[in-house]
PDB file of N, CA, C and O in Angstrom:
ATOM      1  N   UNK A   1     -32.530 -20.862 -68.012  1.00  0.00           N
ATOM      2  CA  UNK A   1     -32.739 -19.548 -67.888  1.00  0.00           C
ATOM      3  C   UNK A   1     -32.554 -18.714 -67.010  1.00  0.00           C
ATOM      4  O   UNK A   1     -33.633 -18.926 -66.455  1.00  0.00           O
ATOM      5  N   UNK A   2     -32.016 -17.782 -66.281  1.00  0.00           N
ATOM      6  CA  UNK A   2     -32.293 -16.937 -65.161  1.00  0.00           C
ATOM      7  C   UNK A   2     -32.415 -15.568 -65.402  1.00  0.00           C
ATOM      8  O   UNK A   2     -31.893 -15.077 -66.403  1.00  0.00           O
ATOM      9  N   UNK A   3     -32.912 -15.035 -64.768  1.00  0.00           N
ATOM     10  CA  UNK A   3     -32.981 -13.308 -64.642  1.00  0.00           C
ATOM     11  C   UNK A   3     -32.267 -12.510 -63.866  1.00  0.00           C
ATOM     12  O   UNK A   3     -32.434 -12.552 -62.647  1.00  0.00           O
ATOM     13  N   UNK A   4     -31.324 -11.626 -64.459  1.00  0.00           N
ATOM     14  CA  UNK A   4     -30.616 -10.807 -63.862  1.00  0.00           C
ATOM     15  C   UNK A   4     -31.173  -9.545 -63.595  1.00  0.00           C
ATOM     16  O   UNK A   4     -32.029  -9.283 -64.440  1.00  0.00           O
ATOM     17  N   UNK A   5     -31.016  -8.575 -62.678  1.00  0.00           N
ATOM     18  CA  UNK A   5     -31.555  -7.147 -62.595  1.00  0.00           C
ATOM     19  C   UNK A   5     -30.199  -6.615 -62.184  1.00  0.00           C
ATOM     20  O   UNK A   5     -29.416  -7.228 -61.458  1.00  0.00           O
ATOM     21  N   UNK A   6     -29.990  -5.419 -62.713  1.00  0.00           N
ATOM     22  CA  UNK A   6     -29.091  -4.471 -62.733  1.00  0.00           C
ATOM     23  C   UNK A   6     -29.771  -2.918 -62.526  1.00  0.00           C
ATOM     24  O   UNK A   6     -30.815  -2.576 -63.082  1.00  0.00           O
ATOM     25  N   UNK A   7     -29.051  -2.132 -61.704  1.00  0.00           N
ATOM     26  CA  UNK A   7     -29.393  -0.847 -61.603  1.00  0.00           C
ATOM     27  C   UNK A   7     -28.424  -0.098 -62.543  1.00  0.00           C
ATOM     28  O   UNK A   7     -27.227  -0.369 -62.642  1.00  0.00           O
ATOM     29  N   UNK A   8     -29.047   0.839 -63.200  1.00  0.00           N
ATOM     30  CA  UNK A   8     -28.403   1.867 -64.258  1.00  0.00           C
ATOM     31  C   UNK A   8     -29.110   3.236 -63.912  1.00  0.00           C
ATOM     32  O   UNK A   8     -30.310   3.461 -63.754  1.00  0.00           O
ATOM     33  N   UNK A   9     -28.048   4.068 -63.840  1.00  0.00           N
ATOM     34  CA  UNK A   9     -28.661   5.597 -63.673  1.00  0.00           C
ATOM     35  C   UNK A   9     -29.472   5.898 -65.373  1.00  0.00           C
ATOM     36  O   UNK A   9     -29.080   5.674 -66.518  1.00  0.00           O
ATOM     37  N   UNK A  10     -30.643   6.450 -64.852  1.00  0.00           N
ATOM     38  CA  UNK A  10     -31.407   6.580 -65.925  1.00  0.00           C
ATOM     39  C   UNK A  10     -31.045   7.007 -67.535  1.00  0.00           C
ATOM     40  O   UNK A  10     -31.583   6.715 -68.603  1.00  0.00           O
ATOM     41  N   UNK A  11     -29.931   7.796 -67.197  1.00  0.00           N
ATOM     42  CA  UNK A  11     -29.610   8.645 -68.520  1.00  0.00           C
ATOM     43  C   UNK A  11     -28.594   7.389 -69.254  1.00  0.00           C
ATOM     44  O   UNK A  11     -28.730   7.189 -70.461  1.00  0.00           O
ATOM     45  N   UNK A  12     -27.827   6.767 -68.649  1.00  0.00           N
ATOM     46  CA  UNK A  12     -26.956   5.826 -69.153  1.00  0.00           C
ATOM     47  C   UNK A  12     -27.713   4.737 -69.461  1.00  0.00           C
ATOM     48  O   UNK A  12     -27.291   4.131 -70.445  1.00  0.00           O
ATOM     49  N   UNK A  13     -28.645   4.304 -68.977  1.00  0.00           N
ATOM     50  CA  UNK A  13     -29.593   3.292 -69.670  1.00  0.00           C
ATOM     51  C   UNK A  13     -30.107   3.725 -71.175  1.00  0.00           C
ATOM     52  O   UNK A  13     -29.943   3.046 -72.189  1.00  0.00           O
ATOM     53  N   UNK A  14     -30.694   4.864 -71.106  1.00  0.00           N
ATOM     54  CA  UNK A  14     -31.384   5.456 -72.153  1.00  0.00           C
ATOM     55  C   UNK A  14     -30.004   5.493 -73.344  1.00  0.00           C
ATOM     56  O   UNK A  14     -30.146   5.305 -74.552  1.00  0.00           O
ATOM     57  N   UNK A  15     -28.775   5.764 -72.691  1.00  0.00           N
ATOM     58  CA  UNK A  15     -27.851   6.166 -73.860  1.00  0.00           C
ATOM     59  C   UNK A  15     -27.381   4.853 -74.211  1.00  0.00           C
ATOM     60  O   UNK A  15     -27.102   4.752 -75.405  1.00  0.00           O
ATOM     61  N   UNK A  16     -27.185   3.646 -73.403  1.00  0.00           N
ATOM     62  CA  UNK A  16     -26.843   2.359 -73.953  1.00  0.00           C
ATOM     63  C   UNK A  16     -28.011   1.768 -74.588  1.00  0.00           C
ATOM     64  O   UNK A  16     -27.711   0.826 -75.322  1.00  0.00           O
ATOM     65  N   UNK A  17     -29.718   2.135 -74.506  1.00  0.00           N
ATOM     66  CA  UNK A  17     -30.301   1.445 -75.245  1.00  0.00           C
ATOM     67  C   UNK A  17     -30.163   2.049 -76.843  1.00  0.00           C
ATOM     68  O   UNK A  17     -30.181   1.485 -77.937  1.00  0.00           O
ATOM     69  N   UNK A  18     -30.012   3.500 -76.422  1.00  0.00           N
ATOM     70  CA  UNK A  18     -29.915   4.006 -78.215  1.00  0.00           C
ATOM     71  C   UNK A  18     -28.476   3.202 -78.904  1.00  0.00           C
ATOM     72  O   UNK A  18     -28.461   2.848 -80.083  1.00  0.00           O
ATOM     73  N   UNK A  19     -27.443   3.016 -78.074  1.00  0.00           N
ATOM     74  CA  UNK A  19     -26.397   2.801 -78.734  1.00  0.00           C
ATOM     75  C   UNK A  19     -26.603   1.116 -79.254  1.00  0.00           C
ATOM     76  O   UNK A  19     -26.276   0.823 -80.404  1.00  0.00           O
ATOM     77  N   UNK A  20     -27.021   0.328 -78.556  1.00  0.00           N
ATOM     78  CA  UNK A  20     -27.330  -1.245 -79.043  1.00  0.00           C
ATOM     79  C   UNK A  20     -28.328  -1.025 -80.069  1.00  0.00           C
ATOM     80  O   UNK A  20     -28.161  -1.509 -81.189  1.00  0.00           O
ATOM     81  N   UNK A  21     -29.482  -0.247 -79.748  1.00  0.00           N
ATOM     82  CA  UNK A  21     -30.416  -0.347 -80.894  1.00  0.00           C
ATOM     83  C   UNK A  21     -30.068   0.286 -82.393  1.00  0.00           C
ATOM     84  O   UNK A  21     -30.817   0.103 -83.353  1.00  0.00           O
ATOM     85  N   UNK A  22     -28.730   1.118 -82.475  1.00  0.00           N
ATOM     86  CA  UNK A  22     -28.115   1.114 -83.502  1.00  0.00           C
ATOM     87  C   UNK A  22     -27.239   0.107 -84.088  1.00  0.00           C
ATOM     88  O   UNK A  22     -26.750   0.149 -85.217  1.00  0.00           O
ATOM     89  N   UNK A  23     -27.070  -0.917 -83.098  1.00  0.00           N
ATOM     90  CA  UNK A  23     -26.092  -2.096 -83.515  1.00  0.00           C
ATOM     91  C   UNK A  23     -27.202  -3.259 -83.794  1.00  0.00           C
ATOM     92  O   UNK A  23     -26.761  -4.407 -83.851  1.00  0.00           O
ATOM     93  N   UNK A  24     -28.618  -3.065 -83.975  1.00  0.00           N
ATOM     94  CA  UNK A  24     -29.781  -3.859 -83.873  1.00  0.00           C
ATOM     95  C   UNK A  24     -29.717  -4.769 -83.048  1.00  0.00           C
ATOM     96  O   UNK A  24     -29.933  -5.921 -83.424  1.00  0.00           O
ATOM     97  N   UNK A  25     -29.421  -4.508 -81.790  1.00  0.00           N
ATOM     98  CA  UNK A  25     -29.813  -5.599 -80.485  1.00  0.00           C
ATOM     99  C   UNK A  25     -30.334  -4.753 -79.322  1.00  0.00           C
ATOM    100  O   UNK A  25     -30.504  -3.535 -79.376  1.00  0.00           O
ATOM    101  N   UNK A  26     -30.603  -5.648 -78.115  1.00  0.00           N
ATOM    102  CA  UNK A  26     -31.304  -4.883 -77.093  1.00  0.00           C
ATOM    103  C   UNK A  26     -30.258  -5.058 -75.811  1.00  0.00           C
ATOM    104  O   UNK A  26     -29.371  -5.907 -75.726  1.00  0.00           O
ATOM    105  N   UNK A  27     -30.532  -4.226 -75.020  1.00  0.00           N
ATOM    106  CA  UNK A  27     -29.515  -4.442 -73.747  1.00  0.00           C
ATOM    107  C   UNK A  27     -29.494  -5.958 -73.506  1.00  0.00           C
ATOM    108  O   UNK A  27     -28.369  -6.459 -73.501  1.00  0.00           O
ATOM    109  N   UNK A  28     -30.389  -6.662 -73.334  1.00  0.00           N
ATOM    110  CA  UNK A  28     -30.163  -7.974 -72.776  1.00  0.00           C
ATOM    111  C   UNK A  28     -29.481  -8.725 -73.796  1.00  0.00           C
ATOM    112  O   UNK A  28     -29.003  -9.769 -73.352  1.00  0.00           O
ATOM    113  N   UNK A  29     -29.256  -8.498 -75.198  1.00  0.00           N
ATOM    114  CA  UNK A  29     -28.519  -9.312 -75.932  1.00  0.00           C
ATOM    115  C   UNK A  29     -27.106  -8.576 -75.887  1.00  0.00           C
ATOM    116  O   UNK A  29     -26.141  -9.243 -76.261  1.00  0.00           O
ATOM    117  N   UNK A  30     -26.860  -7.085 -75.409  1.00  0.00           N
ATOM    118  CA  UNK A  30     -25.334  -6.644 -75.265  1.00  0.00           C
ATOM    119  C   UNK A  30     -24.857  -7.286 -73.875  1.00  0.00           C
ATOM    120  O   UNK A  30     -23.649  -7.433 -73.688  1.00  0.00           O
ATOM    121  N   UNK A  31     -25.860  -7.702 -72.818  1.00  0.00           N
ATOM    122  CA  UNK A  31     -24.914  -8.341 -71.853  1.00  0.00           C
ATOM    123  C   UNK A  31     -24.878  -9.579 -72.101  1.00  0.00           C
ATOM    124  O   UNK A  31     -24.149 -10.206 -71.332  1.00  0.00           O
ATOM    125  N   UNK A  32     -25.395 -10.176 -72.894  1.00  0.00           N
ATOM    126  CA  UNK A  32     -25.637 -11.734 -73.033  1.00  0.00           C
ATOM    127  C   UNK A  32     -24.378 -11.851 -74.094  1.00  0.00           C
ATOM    128  O   UNK A  32     -23.692 -12.856 -73.910  1.00  0.00           O
ATOM    129  N   UNK A  33     -24.006 -11.084 -75.058  1.00  0.00           N
ATOM    130  CA  UNK A  33     -22.703 -11.253 -75.392  1.00  0.00           C
ATOM    131  C   UNK A  33     -21.354 -10.687 -74.629  1.00  0.00           C
ATOM    132  O   UNK A  33     -20.250 -11.227 -74.708  1.00  0.00           O
ATOM    133  N   UNK A  34     -21.581  -9.783 -74.055  1.00  0.00           N
ATOM    134  CA  UNK A  34     -20.837  -9.322 -72.838  1.00  0.00           C
ATOM    135  C   UNK A  34     -20.130 -10.564 -71.762  1.00  0.00           C
ATOM    136  O   UNK A  34     -18.960 -10.702 -71.404  1.00  0.00           O
ATOM    137  N   UNK A  35     -21.342 -11.358 -71.436  1.00  0.00           N
ATOM    138  CA  UNK A  35     -20.836 -12.610 -70.629  1.00  0.00           C
ATOM    139  C   UNK A  35     -20.284 -14.048 -71.435  1.00  0.00           C
ATOM    140  O   UNK A  35     -19.642 -14.932 -70.868  1.00  0.00           O
ATOM    141  N   UNK A  36     -20.630 -14.062 -72.677  1.00  0.00           N
ATOM    142  CA  UNK A  36     -20.080 -15.164 -73.341  1.00  0.00           C
ATOM    143  C   UNK A  36     -18.696 -14.913 -73.494  1.00  0.00           C
ATOM    144  O   UNK A  36     -17.792 -15.712 -73.252  1.00  0.00           O
ATOM    145  N   UNK A  37     -18.545 -13.334 -74.060  1.00  0.00           N
ATOM    146  CA  UNK A  37     -17.056 -12.819 -74.568  1.00  0.00           C
ATOM    147  C   UNK A  37     -16.200 -13.054 -73.150  1.00  0.00           C
ATOM    148  O   UNK A  37     -15.097 -13.597 -73.204  1.00  0.00           O
ATOM    149  N   UNK A  38     -16.742 -12.636 -71.941  1.00  0.00           N
ATOM    150  CA  UNK A  38     -15.818 -12.693 -70.475  1.00  0.00           C
ATOM    151  C   UNK A  38     -15.578 -14.280 -70.180  1.00  0.00           C
ATOM    152  O   UNK A  38     -14.513 -14.620 -69.665  1.00  0.00           O
ATOM    153  N   UNK A  39     -16.439 -15.122 -70.464  1.00  0.00           N
ATOM    154  CA  UNK A  39     -16.232 -16.614 -70.384  1.00  0.00           C
ATOM    155  C   UNK A  39     -15.185 -17.126 -71.144  1.00  0.00           C
ATOM    156  O   UNK A  39     -14.115 -17.595 -70.757  1.00  0.00           O
ATOM    157  N   UNK A  40     -15.663 -16.965 -72.389  1.00  0.00           N
ATOM    158  CA  UNK A  40     -14.602 -17.537 -73.475  1.00  0.00           C
ATOM    159  C   UNK A  40     -13.357 -17.043 -73.072  1.00  0.00           C
ATOM    160  O   UNK A  40     -12.630 -17.939 -72.643  1.00  0.00           O
ATOM    161  N   UNK A  41     -12.814 -15.814 -73.062  1.00  0.00           N
ATOM    162  CA  UNK A  41     -11.853 -15.526 -72.719  1.00  0.00           C
ATOM    163  C   UNK A  41     -11.211 -15.392 -71.302  1.00  0.00           C
ATOM    164  O   UNK A  41     -10.071 -15.010 -71.037  1.00  0.00           O
ATOM    165  N   UNK A  42     -12.011 -15.717 -70.612  1.00  0.00           N
ATOM    166  CA  UNK A  42     -11.783 -15.722 -68.610  1.00  0.00           C
ATOM    167  C   UNK A  42     -11.275 -14.820 -68.095  1.00  0.00           C
ATOM    168  O   UNK A  42     -10.484 -14.969 -67.164  1.00  0.00           O
ATOM    169  N   UNK A  43     -11.704 -13.340 -68.717  1.00  0.00           N
ATOM    170  CA  UNK A  43     -11.164 -12.279 -68.189  1.00  0.00           C
ATOM    171  C   UNK A  43     -12.225 -11.060 -68.563  1.00  0.00           C
ATOM    172  O   UNK A  43     -13.180 -11.444 -69.238  1.00  0.00           O
ATOM    173  N   UNK A  44     -12.209  -9.939 -68.298  1.00  0.00           N
ATOM    174  CA  UNK A  44     -13.025  -8.955 -68.410  1.00  0.00           C
ATOM    175  C   UNK A  44     -12.783  -8.181 -69.826  1.00  0.00           C
ATOM    176  O   UNK A  44     -11.679  -7.809 -70.224  1.00  0.00           O
ATOM    177  N   UNK A  45     -13.759  -8.044 -70.367  1.00  0.00           N
ATOM    178  CA  UNK A  45     -13.368  -7.890 -72.004  1.00  0.00           C
ATOM    179  C   UNK A  45     -12.908  -6.491 -72.438  1.00  0.00           C
ATOM    180  O   UNK A  45     -13.016  -6.108 -73.603  1.00  0.00           O
ATOM    181  N   UNK A  46     -12.459  -5.845 -71.581  1.00  0.00           N
ATOM    182  CA  UNK A  46     -12.122  -4.434 -71.322  1.00  0.00           C
ATOM    183  C   UNK A  46     -10.894  -4.298 -70.123  1.00  0.00           C
ATOM    184  O   UNK A  46     -10.788  -5.050 -69.153  1.00  0.00           O
ATOM    185  N   UNK A  47     -10.163  -3.353 -70.389  1.00  0.00           N
ATOM    186  CA  UNK A  47      -8.904  -2.830 -69.630  1.00  0.00           C
ATOM    187  C   UNK A  47      -9.537  -2.013 -68.516  1.00  0.00           C
ATOM    188  O   UNK A  47     -10.155  -1.001 -68.846  1.00  0.00           O
ATOM    189  N   UNK A  48      -9.452  -2.337 -67.255  1.00  0.00           N
ATOM    190  CA  UNK A  48      -9.999  -1.864 -66.082  1.00  0.00           C
ATOM    191  C   UNK A  48      -8.447  -1.514 -64.871  1.00  0.00           C
ATOM    192  O   UNK A  48      -7.641  -2.307 -64.385  1.00  0.00           O
ATOM    193  N   UNK A  49      -8.577   0.142 -64.725  1.00  0.00           N
ATOM    194  CA  UNK A  49      -7.245   0.785 -64.679  1.00  0.00           C
ATOM    195  C   UNK A  49      -7.677   1.624 -63.362  1.00  0.00           C
ATOM    196  O   UNK A  49      -8.817   2.079 -63.275  1.00  0.00           O
ATOM    197  N   UNK A  50      -6.673   1.814 -62.297  1.00  0.00           N
ATOM    198  CA  UNK A  50      -7.178   2.666 -61.175  1.00  0.00           C
ATOM    199  C   UNK A  50      -6.434   3.964 -61.652  1.00  0.00           C
ATOM    200  O   UNK A  50      -5.387   3.949 -62.298  1.00  0.00           O
ATOM    201  N   UNK A  51      -7.126   5.117 -61.240  1.00  0.00           N
ATOM    202  CA  UNK A  51      -6.682   6.407 -61.613  1.00  0.00           C
ATOM    203  C   UNK A  51      -5.371   6.923 -61.090  1.00  0.00           C
ATOM    204  O   UNK A  51      -5.181   6.918 -59.874  1.00  0.00           O
ATOM    205  N   UNK A  52      -4.609   7.294 -61.777  1.00  0.00           N
ATOM    206  CA  UNK A  52      -3.340   7.747 -61.106  1.00  0.00           C
ATOM    207  C   UNK A  52      -3.082   8.620 -60.267  1.00  0.00           C
ATOM    208  O   UNK A  52      -3.786   9.596 -60.531  1.00  0.00           O
ATOM    209  N   UNK A  53      -2.482   8.802 -59.429  1.00  0.00           N
ATOM    210  CA  UNK A  53      -2.316   9.319 -58.401  1.00  0.00           C
ATOM    211  C   UNK A  53      -2.033  10.942 -58.830  1.00  0.00           C
ATOM    212  O   UNK A  53      -1.008  11.193 -59.465  1.00  0.00           O
ATOM    213  N   UNK A  54      -2.829  11.869 -58.521  1.00  0.00           N
ATOM    214  CA  UNK A  54      -2.923  13.075 -59.013  1.00  0.00           C
ATOM    215  C   UNK A  54      -1.846  13.939 -59.111  1.00  0.00           C
ATOM    216  O   UNK A  54      -1.651  14.840 -59.927  1.00  0.00           O
ATOM    217  N   UNK A  55      -1.008  13.467 -57.960  1.00  0.00           N
ATOM    218  CA  UNK A  55       0.155  14.043 -57.681  1.00  0.00           C
ATOM    219  C   UNK A  55       1.055  14.130 -58.635  1.00  0.00           C
ATOM    220  O   UNK A  55       1.738  15.155 -58.617  1.00  0.00           O
ATOM    221  N   UNK A  56       1.305  13.187 -59.647  1.00  0.00           N
ATOM    222  CA  UNK A  56       2.056  12.641 -60.725  1.00  0.00           C
ATOM    223  C   UNK A  56       1.215  13.168 -62.024  1.00  0.00           C
ATOM    224  O   UNK A  56       1.544  12.692 -63.110  1.00  0.00           O
ATOM    225  N   UNK A  57       0.355  13.938 -61.991  1.00  0.00           N
ATOM    226  CA  UNK A  57      -0.530  14.435 -62.856  1.00  0.00           C
ATOM    227  C   UNK A  57       0.279  15.174 -63.862  1.00  0.00           C
ATOM    228  O   UNK A  57       1.117  15.801 -63.215  1.00  0.00           O
ATOM    229  N   UNK A  58       0.440  15.414 -65.197  1.00  0.00           N
ATOM    230  CA  UNK A  58       1.032  16.336 -66.100  1.00  0.00           C
ATOM    231  C   UNK A  58       1.112  17.757 -65.866  1.00  0.00           C
ATOM    232  O   UNK A  58       2.062  18.530 -65.985  1.00  0.00           O
ATOM    233  N   UNK A  59      -0.085  17.940 -65.510  1.00  0.00           N
ATOM    234  CA  UNK A  59       0.124  19.629 -64.887  1.00  0.00           C
ATOM    235  C   UNK A  59       0.838  20.191 -63.638  1.00  0.00           C
ATOM    236  O   UNK A  59       1.406  21.245 -63.354  1.00  0.00           O
ATOM    237  N   UNK A  60       0.520  18.860 -62.927  1.00  0.00           N
ATOM    238  CA  UNK A  60       1.244  19.155 -61.474  1.00  0.00           C
ATOM    239  C   UNK A  60       2.493  19.049 -61.732  1.00  0.00           C
ATOM    240  O   UNK A  60       3.032  20.116 -61.440  1.00  0.00           O
ATOM    241  N   UNK A  61       3.348  18.184 -62.196  1.00  0.00           N
ATOM    242  CA  UNK A  61       4.675  17.652 -62.714  1.00  0.00           C
ATOM    243  C   UNK A  61       5.346  19.206 -63.242  1.00  0.00           C
ATOM    244  O   UNK A  61       6.461  19.597 -62.897  1.00  0.00           O
ATOM    245  N   UNK A  62       4.362  20.011 -64.187  1.00  0.00           N
ATOM    246  CA  UNK A  62       4.903  21.395 -64.647  1.00  0.00           C
ATOM    247  C   UNK A  62       4.920  22.150 -63.581  1.00  0.00           C
ATOM    248  O   UNK A  62       5.973  22.771 -63.432  1.00  0.00           O
ATOM    249  N   UNK A  63       4.070  22.317 -62.745  1.00  0.00           N
ATOM    250  CA  UNK A  63       4.097  23.276 -61.635  1.00  0.00           C
ATOM    251  C   UNK A  63       5.226  22.925 -60.554  1.00  0.00           C
ATOM    252  O   UNK A  63       5.753  23.750 -59.808  1.00  0.00           O
ATOM    253  N   UNK A  64       5.492  21.612 -60.599  1.00  0.00           N
ATOM    254  CA  UNK A  64       6.826  21.318 -59.728  1.00  0.00           C
ATOM    255  C   UNK A  64       7.790  21.868 -60.255  1.00  0.00           C
ATOM    256  O   UNK A  64       8.480  22.717 -59.691  1.00  0.00           O
ATOM    257  N   UNK A  65       7.978  21.404 -61.535  1.00  0.00           N
ATOM    258  CA  UNK A  65       9.266  22.044 -62.253  1.00  0.00           C
ATOM    259  C   UNK A  65       9.634  23.519 -62.169  1.00  0.00           C
ATOM    260  O   UNK A  65      10.727  24.018 -61.903  1.00  0.00           O
ATOM    261  N   UNK A  66       8.357  24.159 -62.483  1.00  0.00           N
ATOM    262  CA  UNK A  66       8.116  25.453 -62.422  1.00  0.00           C
ATOM    263  C   UNK A  66       8.486  25.683 -60.982  1.00  0.00           C
ATOM    264  O   UNK A  66       9.333  26.576 -61.010  1.00  0.00           O
ATOM    265  N   UNK A  67       8.338  25.433 -60.126  1.00  0.00           N
ATOM    266  CA  UNK A  67       8.496  25.921 -58.721  1.00  0.00           C
ATOM    267  C   UNK A  67       9.842  25.529 -58.386  1.00  0.00           C
ATOM    268  O   UNK A  67      10.390  26.300 -57.598  1.00  0.00           O
ATOM    269  N   UNK A  68      10.452  24.648 -58.727  1.00  0.00           N
ATOM    270  CA  UNK A  68      11.930  24.073 -58.331  1.00  0.00           C
ATOM    271  C   UNK A  68      12.791  25.124 -59.353  1.00  0.00           C
ATOM    272  O   UNK A  68      13.795  25.702 -58.937  1.00  0.00           O
ATOM    273  N   UNK A  69      12.285  25.306 -60.740  1.00  0.00           N
ATOM    274  CA  UNK A  69      13.015  26.636 -61.100  1.00  0.00           C
ATOM    275  C   UNK A  69      13.036  27.969 -60.322  1.00  0.00           C
ATOM    276  O   UNK A  69      14.087  28.608 -60.363  1.00  0.00           O
ATOM    277  N   UNK A  70      12.349  28.295 -59.855  1.00  0.00           N
ATOM    278  CA  UNK A  70      11.970  29.353 -59.020  1.00  0.00           C
ATOM    279  C   UNK A  70      12.698  29.448 -57.925  1.00  0.00           C
ATOM    280  O   UNK A  70      12.997  30.603 -57.620  1.00  0.00           O
ATOM    281  N   UNK A  71      13.153  28.450 -57.105  1.00  0.00           N
ATOM    282  CA  UNK A  71      13.931  28.089 -55.875  1.00  0.00           C
ATOM    283  C   UNK A  71      14.918  28.356 -56.478  1.00  0.00           C
ATOM    284  O   UNK A  71      15.407  29.425 -56.112  1.00  0.00           O
ATOM    285  N   UNK A  72      15.647  27.667 -57.551  1.00  0.00           N
ATOM    286  CA  UNK A  72      16.919  27.970 -58.153  1.00  0.00           C
ATOM    287  C   UNK A  72      17.498  29.287 -58.821  1.00  0.00           C
ATOM    288  O   UNK A  72      18.682  29.416 -59.132  1.00  0.00           O
ATOM    289  N   UNK A  73      16.562  30.203 -58.993  1.00  0.00           N
ATOM    290  CA  UNK A  73      16.499  31.379 -59.214  1.00  0.00           C
ATOM    291  C   UNK A  73      16.494  32.438 -58.337  1.00  0.00           C
ATOM    292  O   UNK A  73      16.632  33.635 -58.588  1.00  0.00           O
ATOM    293  N   UNK A  74      16.277  31.747 -57.020  1.00  0.00           N
ATOM    294  CA  UNK A  74      16.153  32.893 -55.574  1.00  0.00           C
ATOM    295  C   UNK A  74      14.901  33.613 -55.761  1.00  0.00           C
ATOM    296  O   UNK A  74      14.776  34.646 -55.104  1.00  0.00           O
ATOM    297  N   UNK A  75      13.613  33.137 -56.808  1.00  0.00           N
ATOM    298  CA  UNK A  75      12.435  34.012 -56.614  1.00  0.00           C
ATOM    299  C   UNK A  75      11.768  33.427 -55.867  1.00  0.00           C
ATOM    300  O   UNK A  75      10.694  33.051 -56.336  1.00  0.00           O
ATOM    301  N   UNK A  76      12.040  33.094 -54.484  1.00  0.00           N
ATOM    302  CA  UNK A  76      10.939  32.664 -53.414  1.00  0.00           C
ATOM    303  C   UNK A  76      10.784  33.441 -52.256  1.00  0.00           C
ATOM    304  O   UNK A  76      11.867  33.739 -51.754  1.00  0.00           O
ATOM    305  N   UNK A  77       9.829  33.855 -51.682  1.00  0.00           N
ATOM    306  CA  UNK A  77       9.912  34.393 -50.517  1.00  0.00           C
ATOM    307  C   UNK A  77      10.006  33.463 -49.013  1.00  0.00           C
ATOM    308  O   UNK A  77       8.964  32.898 -48.681  1.00  0.00           O
ATOM    309  N   UNK A  78      11.134  33.315 -48.184  1.00  0.00           N
ATOM    310  CA  UNK A  78      10.650  32.256 -46.961  1.00  0.00           C
ATOM    311  C   UNK A  78      10.272  33.159 -45.876  1.00  0.00           C
ATOM    312  O   UNK A  78      10.768  34.231 -45.529  1.00  0.00           O
ATOM    313  N   UNK A  79       9.252  32.471 -45.400  1.00  0.00           N
ATOM    314  CA  UNK A  79       8.648  32.975 -44.078  1.00  0.00           C
ATOM    315  C   UNK A  79       8.457  31.630 -43.130  1.00  0.00           C
ATOM    316  O   UNK A  79       8.005  30.506 -43.348  1.00  0.00           O
ATOM    317  N   UNK A  80       9.033  32.305 -41.944  1.00  0.00           N
ATOM    318  CA  UNK A  80       8.671  31.103 -40.425  1.00  0.00           C
ATOM    319  C   UNK A  80       6.792  31.161 -40.279  1.00  0.00           C
ATOM    320  O   UNK A  80       5.968  32.063 -40.430  1.00  0.00           O
ATOM    321  N   UNK A  81       6.715  29.870 -39.955  1.00  0.00           N
ATOM    322  CA  UNK A  81       5.454  29.317 -39.476  1.00  0.00           C
ATOM    323  C   UNK A  81       4.948  30.737 -38.752  1.00  0.00           C
ATOM    324  O   UNK A  81       3.957  31.243 -39.280  1.00  0.00           O
ATOM    325  N   UNK A  82       5.426  31.323 -37.785  1.00  0.00           N
ATOM    326  CA  UNK A  82       5.147  32.423 -36.992  1.00  0.00           C
ATOM    327  C   UNK A  82       5.034  33.781 -37.808  1.00  0.00           C
ATOM    328  O   UNK A  82       4.075  34.448 -37.420  1.00  0.00           O
ATOM    329  N   UNK A  83       5.630  34.259 -38.651  1.00  0.00           N
ATOM    330  CA  UNK A  83       5.577  35.260 -39.888  1.00  0.00           C
ATOM    331  C   UNK A  83       4.268  34.753 -40.066  1.00  0.00           C
ATOM    332  O   UNK A  83       3.407  35.331 -39.402  1.00  0.00           O
ATOM    333  N   UNK A  84       3.862  33.735 -40.858  1.00  0.00           N
ATOM    334  CA  UNK A  84       2.709  33.137 -41.545  1.00  0.00           C
ATOM    335  C   UNK A  84       1.416  33.406 -40.999  1.00  0.00           C
ATOM    336  O   UNK A  84       0.467  34.010 -41.499  1.00  0.00           O
ATOM    337  N   UNK A  85       1.581  32.683 -39.543  1.00  0.00           N
ATOM    338  CA  UNK A  85       0.341  33.051 -38.865  1.00  0.00           C
ATOM    339  C   UNK A  85       0.329  34.808 -38.076  1.00  0.00           C
ATOM    340  O   UNK A  85      -0.615  35.268 -37.433  1.00  0.00           O
ATOM    341  N   UNK A  86       1.179  35.266 -38.267  1.00  0.00           N
ATOM    342  CA  UNK A  86       1.034  36.888 -37.904  1.00  0.00           C
ATOM    343  C   UNK A  86       0.145  37.588 -39.167  1.00  0.00           C
ATOM    344  O   UNK A  86      -0.846  38.309 -39.052  1.00  0.00           O
ATOM    345  N   UNK A  87       0.659  37.249 -40.112  1.00  0.00           N
ATOM    346  CA  UNK A  87       0.087  37.461 -41.493  1.00  0.00           C
ATOM    347  C   UNK A  87      -1.484  37.565 -41.453  1.00  0.00           C
ATOM    348  O   UNK A  87      -2.297  38.424 -41.797  1.00  0.00           O
ATOM    349  N   UNK A  88      -1.559  36.240 -40.850  1.00  0.00           N
ATOM    350  CA  UNK A  88      -2.957  35.781 -40.851  1.00  0.00           C
ATOM    351  C   UNK A  88      -3.604  36.824 -40.063  1.00  0.00           C
ATOM    352  O   UNK A  88      -4.243  37.626 -40.745  1.00  0.00           O
ATOM    353  N   UNK A  89      -3.603  37.025 -38.781  1.00  0.00           N
ATOM    354  CA  UNK A  89      -4.154  37.712 -37.869  1.00  0.00           C
ATOM    355  C   UNK A  89      -4.117  38.946 -38.189  1.00  0.00           C
ATOM    356  O   UNK A  89      -4.881  39.590 -37.470  1.00  0.00           O
ATOM    357  N   UNK A  90      -3.370  39.809 -39.229  1.00  0.00           N
ATOM    358  CA  UNK A  90      -3.621  41.241 -39.713  1.00  0.00           C
ATOM    359  C   UNK A  90      -4.974  41.551 -40.211  1.00  0.00           C
ATOM    360  O   UNK A  90      -5.239  42.684 -40.615  1.00  0.00           O
TER     361      UNK A  90
END
């Protein structure tokens, strides 16, 4: 047998201890089960994904569609960079 040390946030460790306790096991047993499952299946036993690009979030797409509609309806104000810089100096 070997010993493995890991670092956990104090609050996460406490929450994990409480969860494991309700299941009748220790954190050590939890990690042993996790390891056995990973080795048996030859994969991480849960899905890992990268966060989506926030540009394509539902809220942003909604805003882009709204802005597109405003452009189509002529509800936009166009200013050159010089005009914007002049407004900034005011």
